[in-house]
Every structure is written in C-alpha cells, then in structure tokens.
Wavefront OBJ file of the C-alpha trace (Angstrom):
o trace
v -66.675 -113.535 -12.532
v -67.320 -115.810 -15.440
v -64.566 -118.530 -15.361
v -62.097 -118.748 -18.291
v -63.652 -121.535 -20.679
v -60.501 -124.245 -21.617
v -61.202 -126.912 -24.612
v -59.500 -130.761 -24.089
v -59.682 -132.945 -26.682
v -60.163 -136.738 -25.496
v -60.294 -135.277 -21.467
v -61.194 -139.419 -20.568
v -57.978 -140.274 -22.351
v -54.763 -140.864 -21.407
v -53.173 -137.329 -21.435
v -56.120 -134.851 -21.747
v -57.189 -137.049 -18.244
v -54.141 -135.644 -16.584
v -54.620 -132.464 -18.964
v -58.367 -131.895 -17.809
v -57.148 -132.552 -13.927
v -55.259 -129.762 -13.502
v -57.188 -127.426 -15.742
v -60.041 -127.743 -13.081
v -57.852 -127.816 -10.096
v -56.532 -124.300 -11.125
v -60.137 -123.309 -11.593
v -60.954 -122.652 -15.059
v -64.186 -124.283 -16.678
v -63.610 -127.144 -18.718
v -64.805 -128.696 -21.661
v -64.363 -132.028 -23.810
v -64.338 -132.704 -27.584
v -64.759 -136.951 -26.814
v -66.039 -139.787 -28.490
v -65.946 -141.362 -24.964
v -69.984 -142.014 -23.473
v -70.473 -140.862 -20.781
v -69.802 -143.757 -18.658
v -66.295 -143.027 -19.311
v -65.670 -140.124 -17.263
v -64.049 -139.885 -14.393
v -64.763 -136.002 -13.529
v -68.736 -136.504 -12.773
v -70.259 -133.389 -13.971
v -67.403 -130.928 -13.722
v -66.469 -131.201 -17.389
v -69.037 -129.936 -19.882
v -69.050 -132.935 -22.578
v -68.996 -132.559 -26.600
v -68.958 -134.956 -29.489
v -66.152 -134.708 -31.468
v -67.887 -134.587 -34.410
v -65.890 -134.060 -37.130
v -68.501 -134.992 -39.817
v -70.309 -131.685 -38.495
v -68.590 -128.653 -38.340
v -71.203 -126.610 -37.531
v -71.975 -128.661 -34.570
v -67.492 -128.496 -33.869
v -68.060 -125.123 -34.291
v -70.262 -124.728 -31.546
v -68.604 -126.726 -28.887
v -66.134 -124.258 -29.423
v -67.601 -121.479 -29.140
v -66.725 -119.593 -25.859
v -63.388 -121.470 -25.714
v -59.868 -119.385 -24.635
v -57.385 -122.488 -25.578
v -57.744 -125.178 -27.144
v -55.605 -128.769 -25.814
v -55.313 -130.993 -28.778
v -54.407 -134.646 -28.053
v -56.894 -136.377 -30.606
v -54.463 -138.558 -32.522
v -54.290 -142.090 -33.758
v -51.598 -144.394 -33.520
v -51.637 -146.642 -36.911
v -53.934 -146.645 -39.877
v -56.175 -150.103 -39.097
v -59.246 -151.071 -40.877
v -61.588 -153.997 -38.450
v -64.895 -155.121 -38.604
v -66.669 -152.716 -36.321
v -63.565 -149.743 -35.919
v -61.533 -148.188 -38.936
v -59.006 -145.310 -38.667
v -55.716 -144.057 -40.093
v -53.318 -141.276 -40.088
v -54.721 -139.160 -43.259
v -58.216 -139.221 -41.833
v -57.068 -137.936 -38.579
v -54.745 -134.878 -40.220
v -58.565 -133.838 -42.058
v -59.926 -134.077 -39.205
v -57.353 -132.291 -37.303
v -57.452 -129.359 -39.866
v -60.741 -129.453 -39.442
v -60.416 -128.769 -35.418
v -58.109 -126.001 -36.073
v -60.082 -124.176 -38.923
v -63.273 -124.787 -36.619
v -61.143 -123.195 -33.471
v -60.311 -120.036 -35.298
v -63.514 -119.775 -36.329
v -64.654 -119.902 -32.723
v -62.376 -117.591 -31.403
v -60.392 -119.411 -29.662
v -57.019 -117.373 -28.816
v -54.094 -120.301 -28.404
v -54.212 -123.890 -29.365
v -51.360 -126.140 -27.636
v -50.627 -129.134 -29.793
v -49.480 -132.297 -28.864
v -47.066 -133.198 -31.683
v -43.837 -136.060 -31.867
v -40.230 -135.631 -31.928
v -39.047 -135.324 -35.237
v -42.325 -134.521 -37.267
v -41.280 -134.077 -41.505
v -42.998 -133.523 -44.836
v -40.125 -135.593 -45.756
v -40.255 -138.844 -43.694
v -40.934 -142.098 -45.222
v -43.362 -142.634 -42.150
v -46.830 -141.208 -43.013
v -46.832 -140.895 -38.989
v -44.377 -138.722 -38.870
v -45.738 -136.970 -41.624
v -48.808 -135.788 -40.694
v -47.874 -134.862 -37.711
v -45.719 -132.437 -39.711
v -48.200 -131.250 -42.189
v -50.234 -130.662 -38.822
v -48.258 -128.083 -37.211
v -47.315 -126.835 -40.574
v -50.973 -125.825 -40.664
v -51.610 -124.286 -36.432
v -48.587 -122.431 -37.135
v -49.787 -120.697 -40.776
v -53.162 -120.531 -38.719
v -52.667 -116.667 -36.970
v -53.752 -118.466 -34.076
v -50.749 -118.239 -30.793
v -49.742 -121.259 -30.361
v -47.507 -123.826 -28.493
v -46.367 -127.561 -29.870
v -45.524 -129.780 -27.503
v -43.115 -132.843 -29.282
v -43.134 -136.171 -26.846
v -40.886 -138.814 -27.710
v -42.589 -141.601 -25.897
v -44.967 -141.061 -22.985
v -45.035 -143.164 -20.024
v -48.126 -143.999 -16.636
v -50.160 -145.780 -15.164
v -52.379 -146.117 -18.362
v -49.599 -146.399 -20.925
v -49.752 -148.983 -23.925
v -45.975 -149.484 -24.575
v -43.900 -149.620 -21.309
v -47.156 -151.684 -20.224
v -47.075 -154.405 -22.773
v -43.518 -154.896 -22.610
v -43.192 -155.671 -18.976
v -46.582 -157.861 -19.281
v -44.287 -160.024 -22.135
v -41.681 -160.219 -19.724
v -43.636 -161.438 -17.297
v -45.274 -164.100 -19.884
v -42.869 -164.919 -21.788
v -39.024 -167.028 -21.123
v -37.268 -164.830 -23.340
v -37.465 -160.991 -25.275
v -36.807 -159.854 -28.296
v -35.474 -157.239 -29.930
v -35.316 -155.542 -33.308
v -31.810 -155.525 -34.259
v -29.663 -154.701 -31.256
v -31.240 -152.242 -29.704
v -29.339 -149.414 -29.561
v -31.829 -146.834 -30.841
v -32.997 -144.534 -28.488
v -35.825 -143.381 -26.395
v -36.599 -140.143 -23.896
v -39.621 -140.920 -22.133
v -41.755 -138.207 -20.395
v -44.486 -138.488 -17.745
v -47.569 -138.191 -17.981
v -48.345 -135.248 -15.284
v -45.224 -133.673 -16.014
v -46.088 -133.697 -19.697
v -49.663 -132.292 -18.780
v -48.583 -129.972 -16.359
v -45.900 -128.914 -19.319
v -49.227 -128.652 -21.067
v -51.521 -126.265 -19.473
v -48.145 -124.136 -18.873
v -48.448 -123.003 -22.272
v -51.749 -122.984 -22.305
v -51.562 -120.101 -19.964
v -47.460 -118.496 -21.697
v -47.866 -115.784 -24.789
v -46.011 -116.317 -27.599
v -45.590 -119.361 -30.389
v -43.427 -122.098 -28.810
v -42.039 -125.211 -30.020
v -41.102 -127.915 -27.342
v -39.713 -131.224 -27.648
v -41.369 -133.059 -24.444
v -38.411 -135.190 -23.345
v -37.610 -136.830 -19.554
v -34.452 -136.556 -17.943
v -33.283 -140.100 -18.711
v -32.441 -141.193 -22.080
v -32.383 -145.616 -22.391
v -31.327 -147.790 -25.838
v -34.857 -149.910 -26.559
v -32.446 -152.371 -24.925
v -31.421 -151.148 -22.124
v -35.155 -149.737 -21.112
v -36.227 -153.708 -22.175
v -33.434 -154.180 -19.311
v -34.347 -151.924 -16.604
v -38.438 -153.094 -16.991
v -37.319 -156.758 -16.380
v -34.498 -155.682 -13.610
v -37.654 -153.552 -11.870
v -40.030 -156.232 -12.288
v -37.689 -159.044 -11.446
v -38.213 -160.451 -14.382
v -34.967 -160.573 -15.886
v -35.003 -162.785 -19.771
v -32.499 -163.041 -22.210
v -32.771 -160.091 -24.909
v -32.505 -162.189 -28.179
v -31.289 -159.706 -30.958
v -33.400 -160.732 -34.057
v -34.382 -159.702 -37.784
v -37.004 -157.395 -37.777
v -39.126 -159.675 -40.308
v -38.707 -162.538 -37.594
v -39.534 -159.216 -34.510
v -42.623 -158.267 -36.541
v -44.023 -161.663 -37.619
v -43.712 -162.825 -33.794
v -45.697 -159.499 -32.457
v -48.516 -160.308 -34.936
v -48.696 -164.060 -34.197
v -49.152 -162.643 -30.326
v -51.442 -159.749 -31.998
v -53.629 -162.340 -33.584
v -54.016 -164.042 -30.160
v -54.998 -160.723 -28.314
v -57.249 -159.068 -30.977
v -54.392 -156.011 -30.904
v -51.972 -154.404 -32.917
v -48.821 -154.975 -30.835
v -45.994 -153.144 -33.616
v -46.220 -152.361 -36.556
v -43.630 -152.523 -39.655
v -43.841 -148.542 -39.557
v -43.253 -148.508 -36.019
v -40.432 -150.682 -35.642
v -39.139 -148.661 -38.616
v -39.536 -145.462 -36.872
v -38.032 -146.360 -33.755
v -34.427 -147.766 -35.607
v -34.329 -144.594 -37.411
v -34.070 -142.859 -33.339
v -37.152 -140.718 -34.269
v -38.079 -141.512 -30.914
v -34.758 -139.396 -29.867
v -33.157 -136.061 -29.725
v -30.771 -133.547 -27.961
v -32.974 -130.730 -26.620
v -32.570 -130.785 -22.214
v -35.393 -132.283 -20.872
v -38.558 -130.546 -19.852
v -39.983 -133.243 -17.768
v -38.755 -134.045 -13.830
v -39.757 -137.456 -13.046
v -37.000 -140.334 -13.828
v -38.113 -143.062 -15.299
v -37.048 -145.764 -13.034
v -37.958 -144.139 -9.975
v -41.738 -144.300 -11.501
v -41.524 -148.053 -12.592
v -40.053 -148.728 -9.207
v -42.694 -146.956 -7.410
v -45.020 -149.360 -9.584
v -43.200 -152.258 -10.181
v -46.375 -154.140 -8.518
v -48.768 -153.103 -11.491
v -46.744 -152.749 -14.371
v -47.476 -155.581 -16.739
v -49.636 -157.758 -14.697
v -52.656 -157.653 -17.466
v -51.902 -156.514 -21.408
v -53.466 -153.091 -22.228
v -55.297 -153.496 -26.238
v -54.675 -150.278 -28.327
v -57.568 -152.064 -30.098
v -59.760 -152.678 -27.032
v -59.889 -148.794 -26.244
v -60.968 -147.806 -28.931
v -63.615 -150.097 -29.353
v -64.947 -149.057 -26.092
v -65.151 -145.331 -27.349
v -69.052 -145.201 -28.533
v -70.365 -142.155 -30.617
v -71.775 -139.552 -28.612
v -74.511 -137.847 -31.861
l 1 2 3 4 5 6 7 8 9 10 11 12 13 14 15 16 17 18 19 20 21 22 23 24 25 26 27 28 29 30 31 32 33 34 35 36 37 38 39 40 41 42 43 44 45 46 47 48 49 50 51 52 53 54 55 56 57 58 59 60 61 62 63 64 65 66 67 68 69 70 71 72 73 74 75 76 77 78 79 80 81 82 83 84 85 86 87 88 89 90 91 92 93 94 95 96 97 98 99 100 101 102 103 104 105 106 107 108 109 110 111 112 113 114 115 116 117 118 119 120 121 122 123 124 125 126 127 128 129 130 131 132 133 134 135 136 137 138 139 140 141 142 143 144 145 146 147 148 149 150 151 152 153 154 155 156 157 158 159 160 161 162 163 164 165 166 167 168 169 170 171 172 173 174 175 176 177 178 179 180 181 182 183 184 185 186 187 188 189 190 191 192 193 194 195 196 197 198 199 200 201 202 203 204 205 206 207 208 209 210 211 212 213 214 215 216 217 218 219 220 221 222 223 224 225 226 227 228 229 230 231 232 233 234 235 236 237 238 239 240 241 242 243 244 245 246 247 248 249 250 251 252 253 254 255 256 257 258 259 260 261 262 263 264 265 266 267 268 269 270 271 272 273 274 275 276 277 278 279 280 281 282 283 284 285 286 287 288 289 290 291 292 293 294 295 296 297 298 299 300 301 302 303 304 305 306 307 308 309 310 311 312 313
C-alpha cells in the first residue's frame, strides 16, 4: 500500500522541521519544497527534496503532483535588500499565490497555511496586509483549507525570545518601546506543529488563532526572561525612535536586522494578541526554565540564516 504524500514548504527551517518530523512519525511520505541546501537536511534520505522554484511554475507543479496535503510555512519577516540577498513582502505574496495555484493544478486536496494573528487587507502594516491577501486567496481557491494564526512562536531555534535573552546577558539595561503594555501570546513550536498536522488530517475549513496558554505584556515577557536566566536588568521605557536607533546600531555590528520600525508599531498596536481560546498547551515559562542555560548564549541572526540558504535549481 502506497503511503499518502504530504508536502511541507521549508522542512529544514524552524516550524517546518517539526511539522515534517511529526508527519514522518505518523507514517506519511514527506516531500519538502525548500531553498536550503541538502547539507542542511536533518532527515537524511527520509524526505524527498525539491527546490522552491517560483520562477518555474512548471517545475513547481511537478514537485507537487501526487501530493495530498500541502503545509505552507513560507514567508519573510521583513523587507531587505543586501549585496547578496533580497527579499520582500510583496514578492512573498506573489510567490505564495503561485504556490497555491500550482497546488490546485497538481491536485492537492488540502492546504494548511501558517498565517499571523489579526491579518487585515486594511492594515497599515505590509506584513499583516500580505498575510490577509494570501488568506483570502486560499479561501477563494476552492481547495479545502485550515489557516493557523500564531502570534509568536518559541522554541530552541526561535529568534525573538533568544535574542531578548542575549541582550539581557550582554547589556546592563534593557530598553523597551514606550511602557511595554502591549501583549503577546507565545505558542511552542511543537504545539503549533502538532496542531498543523492535526488540521492536515481533518476535513472542513478552519481559521484558528494558534496561541499559547500564557499572555504577557512585552515588559512582563522581558522581566520573566531576565528572571529565568538570572540576568535582572533595569527596564527603561524609551521613545520608539530611540529604541529603534539602539537596535539599528546593534544590528550594524551584528550584520543583522534586530527589529524594524513596522515591527515596533505592530507590537504596540497589540496585533500579537487575541482573546481566543489557547490552542497550545506548553507554558512559555516552563519551557524557558528547562532551557535557561542555553537561552541567549549566542545571537540568532535572521540575515545569516537567509544567507546560508542556497538555491537548489
């Protein structure tokens, strides 16, 4: 009996890796569409690897044929133009629409898509507008779907939580934007992956706010991380412009983008908060205590991760 084929975009990345592992454990044949090199493959020969080739829709279509469910984790965090790599939200939207179109032509029966809390086509923020456009396209595609909307994903490879801890370890104080009263609801990456695979096996259409069981203000989150890693620091409220400048200077030395102006505004607009029932069960505070010795020991660079990805064409 042939195994059912499930396709994951970015199975060597943060969320995709955990989704792929669960699928393999449940006996599915797994493919991935990725821009990562084969050397980054944590699954050896257990997963069939295809390039995430948006420039060649015929090849994209072929890589999806025979698949039953597509799990889409593809996206970019911010707009960036560098000497060697460029990426932006508008292109990510265009590419995702190509992916959905190819999936429909290939006969994919169901798509589980990772989105974001509070997407809106009227949003002043390109990230949230782009996510809303993609959701609408999927809903109107005629393909069975589940849309998961995480606020903030944490785990060993997660960038934001780790880098907050890194700054608490490195600097004598921590600056926050304004009073830090804006809220976040972090979900554990393995909980999100479990929910994603569960939705792949379900029937019917779903839109779910994928949030964890704890809610923090940003200030509370920083204080909790500082307490857990035993690096209590003065937390200093600063104007957005000063906080951004401080992060920008750190980014120059690290060769990274620590945070963008749009991310600051979206945080303060409470877009990473919803009053929905929690979908995840793992408490951030429990996980952080279990991983306190490693949390923030090294800085995780978004740009470096992108640079390490090689085109598989």
